[in-house]
Predicted model as a PDB file, atoms N, CA, C, CB and O in Angstrom, pLDDT in the B-factor column:
MODEL        1                                                                  
ATOM      1  N   MET A   1     215.285  77.395 157.935  1.00 59.00           N  
ATOM      2  CA  MET A   1     214.521  77.328 159.147  1.00 59.00           C  
ATOM      3  C   MET A   1     213.054  77.499 158.787  1.00 59.00           C  
ATOM      4  CB  MET A   1     214.987  78.393 160.164  1.00 59.00           C  
ATOM      5  O   MET A   1     212.721  78.328 157.941  1.00 59.00           O  
ATOM      6  N   ILE A   2     212.189  76.744 159.404  1.00 60.00           N  
ATOM      7  CA  ILE A   2     210.749  76.867 159.204  1.00 60.00           C  
ATOM      8  C   ILE A   2     210.125  77.196 160.552  1.00 60.00           C  
ATOM      9  CB  ILE A   2     210.134  75.557 158.592  1.00 60.00           C  
ATOM     10  O   ILE A   2     210.348  76.504 161.546  1.00 60.00           O  
ATOM     11  N   LEU A   3     209.341  78.260 160.563  1.00 61.00           N  
ATOM     12  CA  LEU A   3     208.652  78.679 161.773  1.00 61.00           C  
ATOM     13  C   LEU A   3     207.161  78.709 161.506  1.00 61.00           C  
ATOM     14  CB  LEU A   3     209.152  80.060 162.253  1.00 61.00           C  
ATOM     15  O   LEU A   3     206.723  79.101 160.425  1.00 61.00           O  
ATOM     16  N   LEU A   4     206.395  78.299 162.481  1.00 60.00           N  
ATOM     17  CA  LEU A   4     204.942  78.322 162.384  1.00 60.00           C  
ATOM     18  C   LEU A   4     204.378  79.024 163.605  1.00 60.00           C  
ATOM     19  CB  LEU A   4     204.366  76.890 162.256  1.00 60.00           C  
ATOM     20  O   LEU A   4     204.984  79.019 164.676  1.00 60.00           O  
ATOM     21  N   GLY A   5     203.233  79.616 163.434  1.00 63.00           N  
ATOM     22  CA  GLY A   5     202.542  80.177 164.585  1.00 63.00           C  
ATOM     23  C   GLY A   5     202.829  81.642 164.826  1.00 63.00           C  
ATOM     24  O   GLY A   5     203.426  82.327 163.996  1.00 63.00           O  
ATOM     25  N   LYS A   6     202.394  82.101 165.970  1.00 63.00           N  
ATOM     26  CA  LYS A   6     202.443  83.519 166.301  1.00 63.00           C  
ATOM     27  C   LYS A   6     203.816  84.011 166.730  1.00 63.00           C  
ATOM     28  CB  LYS A   6     201.470  83.806 167.378  1.00 63.00           C  
ATOM     29  O   LYS A   6     204.001  85.219 166.879  1.00 63.00           O  
ATOM     30  N   SER A   7     204.770  83.140 166.931  1.00 66.00           N  
ATOM     31  CA  SER A   7     206.090  83.558 167.414  1.00 66.00           C  
ATOM     32  C   SER A   7     206.781  84.530 166.473  1.00 66.00           C  
ATOM     33  CB  SER A   7     206.970  82.351 167.617  1.00 66.00           C  
ATOM     34  O   SER A   7     207.594  85.341 166.917  1.00 66.00           O  
ATOM     35  N   VAL A   8     206.472  84.467 165.177  1.00 67.00           N  
ATOM     36  CA  VAL A   8     207.128  85.374 164.232  1.00 67.00           C  
ATOM     37  C   VAL A   8     206.584  86.794 164.317  1.00 67.00           C  
ATOM     38  CB  VAL A   8     206.968  84.854 162.821  1.00 67.00           C  
ATOM     39  O   VAL A   8     207.157  87.707 163.722  1.00 67.00           O  
ATOM     40  N   PHE A   9     205.490  86.997 165.042  1.00 68.00           N  
ATOM     41  CA  PHE A   9     204.947  88.337 165.246  1.00 68.00           C  
ATOM     42  C   PHE A   9     205.598  89.048 166.434  1.00 68.00           C  
ATOM     43  CB  PHE A   9     203.441  88.261 165.452  1.00 68.00           C  
ATOM     44  O   PHE A   9     205.217  90.172 166.761  1.00 68.00           O  
ATOM     45  N   SER A  10     206.556  88.420 167.071  1.00 71.00           N  
ATOM     46  CA  SER A  10     207.146  89.018 168.269  1.00 71.00           C  
ATOM     47  C   SER A  10     208.351  89.891 167.929  1.00 71.00           C  
ATOM     48  CB  SER A  10     207.558  87.928 169.253  1.00 71.00           C  
ATOM     49  O   SER A  10     209.118  89.576 167.020  1.00 71.00           O  
ATOM     50  N   PRO A  11     208.509  90.986 168.662  1.00 70.00           N  
ATOM     51  CA  PRO A  11     209.708  91.815 168.484  1.00 70.00           C  
ATOM     52  C   PRO A  11     210.988  91.030 168.758  1.00 70.00           C  
ATOM     53  CB  PRO A  11     209.646  93.035 169.402  1.00 70.00           C  
ATOM     54  O   PRO A  11     212.027  91.309 168.158  1.00 70.00           O  
ATOM     55  N   GLU A  12     210.921  90.053 169.658  1.00 73.00           N  
ATOM     56  CA  GLU A  12     212.092  89.237 169.971  1.00 73.00           C  
ATOM     57  C   GLU A  12     212.556  88.467 168.743  1.00 73.00           C  
ATOM     58  CB  GLU A  12     211.782  88.267 171.119  1.00 73.00           C  
ATOM     59  O   GLU A  12     213.755  88.372 168.483  1.00 73.00           O  
ATOM     60  N   PHE A  13     211.615  87.920 167.992  1.00 74.00           N  
ATOM     61  CA  PHE A  13     211.971  87.204 166.768  1.00 74.00           C  
ATOM     62  C   PHE A  13     212.678  88.153 165.807  1.00 74.00           C  
ATOM     63  CB  PHE A  13     210.713  86.589 166.100  1.00 74.00           C  
ATOM     64  O   PHE A  13     213.720  87.816 165.246  1.00 74.00           O  
ATOM     65  N   CYS A  14     212.117  89.321 165.625  1.00 72.00           N  
ATOM     66  CA  CYS A  14     212.693  90.295 164.691  1.00 72.00           C  
ATOM     67  C   CYS A  14     214.098  90.704 165.113  1.00 72.00           C  
ATOM     68  CB  CYS A  14     211.800  91.532 164.591  1.00 72.00           C  
ATOM     69  O   CYS A  14     214.974  90.881 164.267  1.00 72.00           O  
ATOM     70  N   ALA A  15     214.313  90.855 166.404  1.00 74.00           N  
ATOM     71  CA  ALA A  15     215.628  91.269 166.899  1.00 74.00           C  
ATOM     72  C   ALA A  15     216.664  90.170 166.710  1.00 74.00           C  
ATOM     73  CB  ALA A  15     215.544  91.655 168.375  1.00 74.00           C  
ATOM     74  O   ALA A  15     217.843  90.468 166.519  1.00 74.00           O  
ATOM     75  N   GLN A  16     216.249  88.905 166.759  1.00 78.00           N  
ATOM     76  CA  GLN A  16     217.188  87.785 166.677  1.00 78.00           C  
ATOM     77  C   GLN A  16     217.371  87.247 165.260  1.00 78.00           C  
ATOM     78  CB  GLN A  16     216.723  86.672 167.572  1.00 78.00           C  
ATOM     79  O   GLN A  16     218.324  86.513 165.000  1.00 78.00           O  
ATOM     80  N   CYS A  17     216.488  87.597 164.357  1.00 78.00           N  
ATOM     81  CA  CYS A  17     216.508  87.032 163.012  1.00 78.00           C  
ATOM     82  C   CYS A  17     217.735  87.517 162.241  1.00 78.00           C  
ATOM     83  CB  CYS A  17     215.223  87.401 162.257  1.00 78.00           C  
ATOM     84  O   CYS A  17     218.005  88.717 162.178  1.00 78.00           O  
ATOM     85  N   GLN A  18     218.469  86.581 161.660  1.00 79.00           N  
ATOM     86  CA  GLN A  18     219.665  86.886 160.877  1.00 79.00           C  
ATOM     87  C   GLN A  18     219.469  86.528 159.402  1.00 79.00           C  
ATOM     88  CB  GLN A  18     220.876  86.135 161.445  1.00 79.00           C  
ATOM     89  O   GLN A  18     220.448  86.419 158.663  1.00 79.00           O  
ATOM     90  N   ALA A  19     218.241  86.346 158.971  1.00 82.00           N  
ATOM     91  CA  ALA A  19     217.965  85.888 157.609  1.00 82.00           C  
ATOM     92  C   ALA A  19     218.259  86.966 156.574  1.00 82.00           C  
ATOM     93  CB  ALA A  19     216.516  85.445 157.490  1.00 82.00           C  
ATOM     94  O   ALA A  19     218.007  88.150 156.799  1.00 82.00           O  
ATOM     95  N   SER A  20     218.790  86.540 155.449  1.00 87.00           N  
ATOM     96  CA  SER A  20     219.005  87.480 154.342  1.00 87.00           C  
ATOM     97  C   SER A  20     217.744  87.590 153.488  1.00 87.00           C  
ATOM     98  CB  SER A  20     220.206  87.035 153.471  1.00 87.00           C  
ATOM     99  O   SER A  20     217.559  88.574 152.771  1.00 87.00           O  
ATOM    100  N   LYS A  21     216.877  86.578 153.565  1.00 90.00           N  
ATOM    101  CA  LYS A  21     215.588  86.570 152.872  1.00 90.00           C  
ATOM    102  C   LYS A  21     214.607  85.755 153.696  1.00 90.00           C  
ATOM    103  CB  LYS A  21     215.719  85.990 151.425  1.00 90.00           C  
ATOM    104  O   LYS A  21     214.968  84.746 154.303  1.00 90.00           O  
ATOM    105  N   ILE A  22     213.365  86.208 153.706  1.00 89.00           N  
ATOM    106  CA  ILE A  22     212.318  85.468 154.403  1.00 89.00           C  
ATOM    107  C   ILE A  22     211.182  85.219 153.415  1.00 89.00           C  
ATOM    108  CB  ILE A  22     211.811  86.247 155.669  1.00 89.00           C  
ATOM    109  O   ILE A  22     210.604  86.160 152.872  1.00 89.00           O  
ATOM    110  N   ALA A  23     210.870  83.956 153.189  1.00 91.00           N  
ATOM    111  CA  ALA A  23     209.756  83.577 152.322  1.00 91.00           C  
ATOM    112  C   ALA A  23     208.578  83.187 153.204  1.00 91.00           C  
ATOM    113  CB  ALA A  23     210.151  82.406 151.358  1.00 91.00           C  
ATOM    114  O   ALA A  23     208.694  82.315 154.065  1.00 91.00           O  
ATOM    115  N   LEU A  24     207.453  83.838 152.979  1.00 90.00           N  
ATOM    116  CA  LEU A  24     206.232  83.526 153.723  1.00 90.00           C  
ATOM    117  C   LEU A  24     205.236  82.865 152.786  1.00 90.00           C  
ATOM    118  CB  LEU A  24     205.619  84.806 154.363  1.00 90.00           C  
ATOM    119  O   LEU A  24     205.020  83.332 151.668  1.00 90.00           O  
ATOM    120  N   PHE A  25     204.636  81.787 153.239  1.00 90.00           N  
ATOM    121  CA  PHE A  25     203.622  81.085 152.468  1.00 90.00           C  
ATOM    122  C   PHE A  25     202.323  81.156 153.249  1.00 90.00           C  
ATOM    123  CB  PHE A  25     204.035  79.601 152.182  1.00 90.00           C  
ATOM    124  O   PHE A  25     202.267  80.761 154.413  1.00 90.00           O  
ATOM    125  N   ALA A  26     201.272  81.663 152.603  1.00 90.00           N  
ATOM    126  CA  ALA A  26     200.006  81.815 153.311  1.00 90.00           C  
ATOM    127  C   ALA A  26     198.834  81.651 152.348  1.00 90.00           C  
ATOM    128  CB  ALA A  26     199.939  83.185 154.010  1.00 90.00           C  
ATOM    129  O   ALA A  26     198.914  82.009 151.173  1.00 90.00           O  
ATOM    130  N   ASP A  27     197.759  81.106 152.873  1.00 91.00           N  
ATOM    131  CA  ASP A  27     196.504  80.989 152.148  1.00 91.00           C  
ATOM    132  C   ASP A  27     196.066  82.386 151.709  1.00 91.00           C  
ATOM    133  CB  ASP A  27     195.407  80.305 153.025  1.00 91.00           C  
ATOM    134  O   ASP A  27     195.953  83.287 152.539  1.00 91.00           O  
ATOM    135  N   SER A  28     195.823  82.569 150.433  1.00 93.00           N  
ATOM    136  CA  SER A  28     195.507  83.897 149.907  1.00 93.00           C  
ATOM    137  C   SER A  28     194.167  84.438 150.380  1.00 93.00           C  
ATOM    138  CB  SER A  28     195.520  83.861 148.416  1.00 93.00           C  
ATOM    139  O   SER A  28     193.905  85.632 150.237  1.00 93.00           O  
ATOM    140  N   SER A  29     193.311  83.587 150.939  1.00 92.00           N  
ATOM    141  CA  SER A  29     192.013  84.059 151.409  1.00 92.00           C  
ATOM    142  C   SER A  29     192.056  84.553 152.856  1.00 92.00           C  
ATOM    143  CB  SER A  29     190.990  82.953 151.280  1.00 92.00           C  
ATOM    144  O   SER A  29     191.060  85.068 153.365  1.00 92.00           O  
ATOM    145  N   LEU A  30     193.200  84.401 153.517  1.00 88.00           N  
ATOM    146  CA  LEU A  30     193.320  84.804 154.922  1.00 88.00           C  
ATOM    147  C   LEU A  30     194.160  86.075 155.041  1.00 88.00           C  
ATOM    148  CB  LEU A  30     193.948  83.668 155.764  1.00 88.00           C  
ATOM    149  O   LEU A  30     195.065  86.293 154.236  1.00 88.00           O  
ATOM    150  N   PRO A  31     193.870  86.917 156.037  1.00 89.00           N  
ATOM    151  CA  PRO A  31     194.569  88.201 156.148  1.00 89.00           C  
ATOM    152  C   PRO A  31     195.952  88.150 156.782  1.00 89.00           C  
ATOM    153  CB  PRO A  31     193.740  89.127 156.926  1.00 89.00           C  
ATOM    154  O   PRO A  31     196.685  89.137 156.713  1.00 89.00           O  
ATOM    155  N   TYR A  32     196.334  87.033 157.396  1.00 87.00           N  
ATOM    156  CA  TYR A  32     197.582  87.056 158.161  1.00 87.00           C  
ATOM    157  C   TYR A  32     198.840  87.117 157.306  1.00 87.00           C  
ATOM    158  CB  TYR A  32     197.649  85.853 159.029  1.00 87.00           C  
ATOM    159  O   TYR A  32     199.866  87.607 157.779  1.00 87.00           O  
ATOM    160  N   GLY A  33     198.800  86.642 156.072  1.00 91.00           N  
ATOM    161  CA  GLY A  33     199.984  86.694 155.211  1.00 91.00           C  
ATOM    162  C   GLY A  33     200.445  88.119 154.945  1.00 91.00           C  
ATOM    163  O   GLY A  33     201.596  88.452 155.226  1.00 91.00           O  
ATOM    164  N   PRO A  34     199.571  88.970 154.408  1.00 93.00           N  
ATOM    165  CA  PRO A  34     199.957  90.362 154.194  1.00 93.00           C  
ATOM    166  C   PRO A  34     200.295  91.095 155.499  1.00 93.00           C  
ATOM    167  CB  PRO A  34     198.845  91.094 153.477  1.00 93.00           C  
ATOM    168  O   PRO A  34     201.201  91.927 155.526  1.00 93.00           O  
ATOM    169  N   LYS A  35     199.569  90.786 156.573  1.00 91.00           N  
ATOM    170  CA  LYS A  35     199.841  91.437 157.864  1.00 91.00           C  
ATOM    171  C   LYS A  35     201.227  91.061 158.383  1.00 91.00           C  
ATOM    172  CB  LYS A  35     198.767  91.051 158.902  1.00 91.00           C  
ATOM    173  O   LYS A  35     201.971  91.922 158.852  1.00 91.00           O  
ATOM    174  N   LEU A  36     201.571  89.787 158.300  1.00 89.00           N  
ATOM    175  CA  LEU A  36     202.877  89.347 158.780  1.00 89.00           C  
ATOM    176  C   LEU A  36     203.994  89.916 157.904  1.00 89.00           C  
ATOM    177  CB  LEU A  36     202.950  87.811 158.806  1.00 89.00           C  
ATOM    178  O   LEU A  36     205.035  90.334 158.412  1.00 89.00           O  
ATOM    179  N   THR A  37     203.778  89.929 156.604  1.00 92.00           N  
ATOM    180  CA  THR A  37     204.777  90.497 155.696  1.00 92.00           C  
ATOM    181  C   THR A  37     205.032  91.958 156.050  1.00 92.00           C  
ATOM    182  CB  THR A  37     204.316  90.371 154.224  1.00 92.00           C  
ATOM    183  O   THR A  37     206.183  92.384 156.146  1.00 92.00           O  
ATOM    184  N   ALA A  38     203.969  92.719 156.241  1.00 93.00           N  
ATOM    185  CA  ALA A  38     204.100  94.136 156.591  1.00 93.00           C  
ATOM    186  C   ALA A  38     204.801  94.308 157.938  1.00 93.00           C  
ATOM    187  CB  ALA A  38     202.718  94.808 156.626  1.00 93.00           C  
ATOM    188  O   ALA A  38     205.646  95.190 158.085  1.00 93.00           O  
ATOM    189  N   PHE A  39     204.458  93.476 158.919  1.00 88.00           N  
ATOM    190  CA  PHE A  39     205.082  93.544 160.247  1.00 88.00           C  
ATOM    191  C   PHE A  39     206.589  93.297 160.149  1.00 88.00           C  
ATOM    192  CB  PHE A  39     204.435  92.515 161.204  1.00 88.00           C  
ATOM    193  O   PHE A  39     207.383  94.047 160.718  1.00 88.00           O  
ATOM    194  N   LEU A  40     206.973  92.261 159.438  1.00 88.00           N  
ATOM    195  CA  LEU A  40     208.391  91.931 159.325  1.00 88.00           C  
ATOM    196  C   LEU A  40     209.158  93.023 158.587  1.00 88.00           C  
ATOM    197  CB  LEU A  40     208.568  90.595 158.610  1.00 88.00           C  
ATOM    198  O   LEU A  40     210.254  93.400 159.002  1.00 88.00           O  
ATOM    199  N   ARG A  41     208.590  93.529 157.501  1.00 92.00           N  
ATOM    200  CA  ARG A  41     209.248  94.611 156.759  1.00 92.00           C  
ATOM    201  C   ARG A  41     209.384  95.864 157.610  1.00 92.00           C  
ATOM    202  CB  ARG A  41     208.469  94.932 155.483  1.00 92.00           C  
ATOM    203  O   ARG A  41     210.413  96.540 157.575  1.00 92.00           O  
ATOM    204  N   LYS A  42     208.342  96.171 158.373  1.00 90.00           N  
ATOM    205  CA  LYS A  42     208.370  97.338 159.271  1.00 90.00           C  
ATOM    206  C   LYS A  42     209.505  97.214 160.281  1.00 90.00           C  
ATOM    207  CB  LYS A  42     207.021  97.491 160.008  1.00 90.00           C  
ATOM    208  O   LYS A  42     210.070  98.213 160.726  1.00 90.00           O  
ATOM    209  N   ASN A  43     209.827  95.978 160.633  1.00 87.00           N  
ATOM    210  CA  ASN A  43     210.894  95.711 161.588  1.00 87.00           C  
ATOM    211  C   ASN A  43     212.237  95.436 160.899  1.00 87.00           C  
ATOM    212  CB  ASN A  43     210.513  94.532 162.466  1.00 87.00           C  
ATOM    213  O   ASN A  43     213.152  94.887 161.511  1.00 87.00           O  
ATOM    214  N   GLY A  44     212.345  95.818 159.636  1.00 88.00           N  
ATOM    215  CA  GLY A  44     213.616  95.756 158.932  1.00 88.00           C  
ATOM    216  C   GLY A  44     214.007  94.401 158.375  1.00 88.00           C  
ATOM    217  O   GLY A  44     215.170  94.187 158.036  1.00 88.00           O  
ATOM    218  N   LEU A  45     213.060  93.483 158.274  1.00 88.00           N  
ATOM    219  CA  LEU A  45     213.383  92.147 157.762  1.00 88.00           C  
ATOM    220  C   LEU A  45     212.911  91.996 156.317  1.00 88.00           C  
ATOM    221  CB  LEU A  45     212.741  91.057 158.649  1.00 88.00           C  
ATOM    222  O   LEU A  45     211.843  92.490 155.957  1.00 88.00           O  
ATOM    223  N   PRO A  46     213.703  91.315 155.492  1.00 92.00           N  
ATOM    224  CA  PRO A  46     213.414  91.189 154.064  1.00 92.00           C  
ATOM    225  C   PRO A  46     212.392  90.089 153.760  1.00 92.00           C  
ATOM    226  CB  PRO A  46     214.695  90.912 153.307  1.00 92.00           C  
ATOM    227  O   PRO A  46     212.752  89.014 153.279  1.00 92.00           O  
ATOM    228  N   ALA A  47     211.130  90.364 154.042  1.00 93.00           N  
ATOM    229  CA  ALA A  47     210.081  89.358 153.882  1.00 93.00           C  
ATOM    230  C   ALA A  47     209.382  89.489 152.539  1.00 93.00           C  
ATOM    231  CB  ALA A  47     209.062  89.472 155.008  1.00 93.00           C  
ATOM    232  O   ALA A  47     209.141  90.592 152.049  1.00 93.00           O  
ATOM    233  N   GLU A  48     209.063  88.345 151.956  1.00 95.00           N  
ATOM    234  CA  GLU A  48     208.314  88.311 150.706  1.00 95.00           C  
ATOM    235  C   GLU A  48     207.211  87.263 150.839  1.00 95.00           C  
ATOM    236  CB  GLU A  48     209.251  87.997 149.488  1.00 95.00           C  
ATOM    237  O   GLU A  48     207.448  86.147 151.302  1.00 95.00           O  
ATOM    238  N   LEU A  49     206.012  87.641 150.427  1.00 96.00           N  
ATOM    239  CA  LEU A  49     204.852  86.764 150.546  1.00 96.00           C  
ATOM    240  C   LEU A  49     204.652  85.960 149.269  1.00 96.00           C  
ATOM    241  CB  LEU A  49     203.593  87.577 150.863  1.00 96.00           C  
ATOM    242  O   LEU A  49     204.690  86.501 148.163  1.00 96.00           O  
ATOM    243  N   PHE A  50     204.441  84.670 149.440  1.00 95.00           N  
ATOM    244  CA  PHE A  50     204.093  83.763 148.354  1.00 95.00           C  
ATOM    245  C   PHE A  50     202.698  83.220 148.661  1.00 95.00           C  
ATOM    246  CB  PHE A  50     205.156  82.597 148.199  1.00 95.00           C  
ATOM    247  O   PHE A  50     202.563  82.254 149.413  1.00 95.00           O  
ATOM    248  N   PRO A  51     201.652  83.836 148.082  1.00 94.00           N  
ATOM    249  CA  PRO A  51     200.290  83.401 148.396  1.00 94.00           C  
ATOM    250  C   PRO A  51     199.972  82.034 147.801  1.00 94.00           C  
ATOM    251  CB  PRO A  51     199.286  84.424 147.892  1.00 94.00           C  
ATOM    252  O   PRO A  51     200.408  81.696 146.701  1.00 94.00           O  
ATOM    253  N   LEU A  52     199.213  81.273 148.544  1.00 93.00           N  
ATOM    254  CA  LEU A  52     198.780  79.946 148.112  1.00 93.00           C  
ATOM    255  C   LEU A  52     197.293  79.982 147.770  1.00 93.00           C  
ATOM    256  CB  LEU A  52     199.065  78.884 149.210  1.00 93.00           C  
ATOM    257  O   LEU A  52     196.547  80.762 148.363  1.00 93.00           O  
ATOM    258  N   PRO A  53     196.849  79.153 146.824  1.00 94.00           N  
ATOM    259  CA  PRO A  53     195.411  79.068 146.572  1.00 94.00           C  
ATOM    260  C   PRO A  53     194.695  78.651 147.854  1.00 94.00           C  
ATOM    261  CB  PRO A  53     195.107  78.068 145.421  1.00 94.00           C  
ATOM    262  O   PRO A  53     195.225  77.850 148.624  1.00 94.00           O  
ATOM    263  N   PRO A  54     193.501  79.183 148.090  1.00 93.00           N  
ATOM    264  CA  PRO A  54     192.798  78.869 149.331  1.00 93.00           C  
ATOM    265  C   PRO A  54     192.367  77.407 149.440  1.00 93.00           C  
ATOM    266  CB  PRO A  54     191.595  79.749 149.458  1.00 93.00           C  
ATOM    267  O   PRO A  54     192.086  76.739 148.445  1.00 93.00           O  
ATOM    268  N   GLY A  55     192.325  76.944 150.680  1.00 89.00           N  
ATOM    269  CA  GLY A  55     191.815  75.612 150.980  1.00 89.00           C  
ATOM    270  C   GLY A  55     192.611  74.482 150.366  1.00 89.00           C  
ATOM    271  O   GLY A  55     193.833  74.550 150.235  1.00 89.00           O  
ATOM    272  N   GLU A  56     191.891  73.447 149.997  1.00 91.00           N  
ATOM    273  CA  GLU A  56     192.515  72.237 149.461  1.00 91.00           C  
ATOM    274  C   GLU A  56     193.144  72.456 148.087  1.00 91.00           C  
ATOM    275  CB  GLU A  56     191.494  71.128 149.376  1.00 91.00           C  
ATOM    276  O   GLU A  56     193.991  71.667 147.667  1.00 91.00           O  
ATOM    277  N   LYS A  57     192.743  73.515 147.382  1.00 87.00           N  
ATOM    278  CA  LYS A  57     193.308  73.797 146.060  1.00 87.00           C  
ATOM    279  C   LYS A  57     194.811  74.096 146.143  1.00 87.00           C  
ATOM    280  CB  LYS A  57     192.573  74.980 145.413  1.00 87.00           C  
ATOM    281  O   LYS A  57     195.541  73.927 145.166  1.00 87.00           O  
ATOM    282  N   GLY A  58     195.254  74.535 147.301  1.00 88.00           N  
ATOM    283  CA  GLY A  58     196.662  74.866 147.471  1.00 88.00           C  
ATOM    284  C   GLY A  58     197.534  73.696 147.866  1.00 88.00           C  
ATOM    285  O   GLY A  58     198.744  73.848 148.035  1.00 88.00           O  
ATOM    286  N   LYS A  59     196.934  72.536 148.015  1.00 91.00           N  
ATOM    287  CA  LYS A  59     197.675  71.365 148.491  1.00 91.00           C  
ATOM    288  C   LYS A  59     197.852  70.342 147.376  1.00 91.00           C  
ATOM    289  CB  LYS A  59     196.955  70.724 149.685  1.00 91.00           C  
ATOM    290  O   LYS A  59     197.394  69.204 147.474  1.00 91.00           O  
ATOM    291  N   THR A  60     198.527  70.776 146.314  1.00 95.00           N  
ATOM    292  CA  THR A  60     198.755  69.882 145.177  1.00 95.00           C  
ATOM    293  C   THR A  60     200.224  69.899 144.794  1.00 95.00           C  
ATOM    294  CB  THR A  60     197.879  70.288 143.972  1.00 95.00           C  
ATOM    295  O   THR A  60     200.966  70.801 145.184  1.00 95.00           O  
ATOM    296  N   ARG A  61     200.632  68.920 144.046  1.00 96.00           N  
ATOM    297  CA  ARG A  61     202.016  68.872 143.554  1.00 96.00           C  
ATOM    298  C   ARG A  61     202.280  70.023 142.585  1.00 96.00           C  
ATOM    299  CB  ARG A  61     202.301  67.517 142.862  1.00 96.00           C  
ATOM    300  O   ARG A  61     203.396  70.538 142.521  1.00 96.00           O  
ATOM    301  N   GLU A  62     201.259  70.427 141.835  1.00 96.00           N  
ATOM    302  CA  GLU A  62     201.425  71.517 140.884  1.00 96.00           C  
ATOM    303  C   GLU A  62     201.705  72.837 141.611  1.00 96.00           C  
ATOM    304  CB  GLU A  62     200.173  71.649 140.001  1.00 96.00           C  
ATOM    305  O   GLU A  62     202.552  73.619 141.180  1.00 96.00           O  
ATOM    306  N   VAL A  63     200.999  73.075 142.698  1.00 95.00           N  
ATOM    307  CA  VAL A  63     201.228  74.291 143.483  1.00 95.00           C  
ATOM    308  C   VAL A  63     202.616  74.238 144.110  1.00 95.00           C  
ATOM    309  CB  VAL A  63     200.140  74.459 144.582  1.00 95.00           C  
ATOM    310  O   VAL A  63     203.333  75.239 144.122  1.00 95.00           O  
ATOM    311  N   LYS A  64     202.995  73.082 144.627  1.00 95.00           N  
ATOM    312  CA  LYS A  64     204.324  72.916 145.209  1.00 95.00           C  
ATOM    313  C   LYS A  64     205.402  73.193 144.169  1.00 95.00           C  
ATOM    314  CB  LYS A  64     204.490  71.501 145.784  1.00 95.00           C  
ATOM    315  O   LYS A  64     206.376  73.889 144.455  1.00 95.00           O  
ATOM    316  N   GLN A  65     205.236  72.662 142.987  1.00 97.00           N  
ATOM    317  CA  GLN A  65     206.216  72.876 141.919  1.00 97.00           C  
ATOM    318  C   GLN A  65     206.289  74.356 141.535  1.00 97.00           C  
ATOM    319  CB  GLN A  65     205.861  72.023 140.684  1.00 97.00           C  
ATOM    320  O   GLN A  65     207.379  74.888 141.328  1.00 97.00           O  
ATOM    321  N   ALA A  66     205.150  75.014 141.441  1.00 96.00           N  
ATOM    322  CA  ALA A  66     205.138  76.439 141.095  1.00 96.00           C  
ATOM    323  C   ALA A  66     205.854  77.260 142.166  1.00 96.00           C  
ATOM    324  CB  ALA A  66     203.689  76.941 140.920  1.00 96.00           C  
ATOM    325  O   ALA A  66     206.590  78.192 141.843  1.00 96.00           O  
ATOM    326  N   LEU A  67     205.642  76.919 143.434  1.00 94.00           N  
ATOM    327  CA  LEU A  67     206.336  77.613 144.525  1.00 94.00           C  
ATOM    328  C   LEU A  67     207.840  77.384 144.455  1.00 94.00           C  
ATOM    329  CB  LEU A  67     205.800  77.147 145.882  1.00 94.00           C  
ATOM    330  O   LEU A  67     208.627  78.315 144.624  1.00 94.00           O  
ATOM    331  N   GLU A  68     208.231  76.140 144.206  1.00 96.00           N  
ATOM    332  CA  GLU A  68     209.662  75.836 144.082  1.00 96.00           C  
ATOM    333  C   GLU A  68     210.288  76.619 142.930  1.00 96.00           C  
ATOM    334  CB  GLU A  68     209.876  74.325 143.871  1.00 96.00           C  
ATOM    335  O   GLU A  68     211.404  77.124 143.050  1.00 96.00           O  
ATOM    336  N   ASP A  69     209.570  76.716 141.824  1.00 97.00           N  
ATOM    337  CA  ASP A  69     210.077  77.471 140.680  1.00 97.00           C  
ATOM    338  C   ASP A  69     210.251  78.948 141.041  1.00 97.00           C  
ATOM    339  CB  ASP A  69     209.128  77.323 139.475  1.00 97.00           C  
ATOM    340  O   ASP A  69     211.258  79.561 140.686  1.00 97.00           O  
ATOM    341  N   GLN A  70     209.276  79.514 141.742  1.00 96.00           N  
ATOM    342  CA  GLN A  70     209.368  80.909 142.159  1.00 96.00           C  
ATOM    343  C   GLN A  70     210.546  81.130 143.111  1.00 96.00           C  
ATOM    344  CB  GLN A  70     208.063  81.348 142.827  1.00 96.00           C  
ATOM    345  O   GLN A  70     211.281  82.109 142.983  1.00 96.00           O  
ATOM    346  N   LEU A  71     210.717  80.218 144.057  1.00 95.00           N  
ATOM    347  CA  LEU A  71     211.823  80.341 145.009  1.00 95.00           C  
ATOM    348  C   LEU A  71     213.173  80.263 144.302  1.00 95.00           C  
ATOM    349  CB  LEU A  71     211.728  79.250 146.078  1.00 95.00           C  
ATOM    350  O   LEU A  71     214.080  81.036 144.609  1.00 95.00           O  
ATOM    351  N   LEU A  72     213.306  79.343 143.370  1.00 96.00           N  
ATOM    352  CA  LEU A  72     214.561  79.226 142.624  1.00 96.00           C  
ATOM    353  C   LEU A  72     214.815  80.463 141.779  1.00 96.00           C  
ATOM    354  CB  LEU A  72     214.540  77.984 141.735  1.00 96.00           C  
ATOM    355  O   LEU A  72     215.940  80.958 141.713  1.00 96.00           O  
ATOM    356  N   GLU A  73     213.760  80.964 141.128  1.00 96.00           N  
ATOM    357  CA  GLU A  73     213.896  82.152 140.287  1.00 96.00           C  
ATOM    358  C   GLU A  73     214.361  83.364 141.109  1.00 96.00           C  
ATOM    359  CB  GLU A  73     212.560  82.465 139.591  1.00 96.00           C  
ATOM    360  O   GLU A  73     215.121  84.202 140.623  1.00 96.00           O  
ATOM    361  N   LYS A  74     213.895  83.439 142.352  1.00 94.00           N  
ATOM    362  CA  LYS A  74     214.246  84.570 143.217  1.00 94.00           C  
ATOM    363  C   LYS A  74     215.463  84.272 144.094  1.00 94.00           C  
ATOM    364  CB  LYS A  74     213.058  84.940 144.098  1.00 94.00           C  
ATOM    365  O   LYS A  74     215.791  85.036 145.002  1.00 94.00           O  
ATOM    366  N   ARG A  75     216.118  83.162 143.812  1.00 94.00           N  
ATOM    367  CA  ARG A  75     217.361  82.774 144.482  1.00 94.00           C  
ATOM    368  C   ARG A  75     217.239  82.551 145.999  1.00 94.00           C  
ATOM    369  CB  ARG A  75     218.388  83.822 144.231  1.00 94.00           C  
ATOM    370  O   ARG A  75     218.093  82.976 146.777  1.00 94.00           O  
ATOM    371  N   TYR A  76     216.160  81.878 146.391  1.00 91.00           N  
ATOM    372  CA  TYR A  76     216.014  81.488 147.797  1.00 91.00           C  
ATOM    373  C   TYR A  76     216.774  80.217 148.035  1.00 91.00           C  
ATOM    374  CB  TYR A  76     214.532  81.310 148.187  1.00 91.00           C  
ATOM    375  O   TYR A  76     216.788  79.705 149.154  1.00 91.00           O  
TER     376      TYR A  76                                                      
ENDMDL                                                                          
END                                                                             
């Protein structure tokens, strides 16, 4: 499942989420990635942050491949 936007900050989302693992991808220059990770963990959800290079630097095949490798290594 892929979710975007502020809906994941809601208590309703946390109460309904049945995920065994949650992977978050966020621009490393923005504060919402760590904030969302902390919020989800505080609400008992197994969230892990995968920071992306800021701006256009994060939109490459190399970054995509590195993320895929990390996800596979961590058994997502």
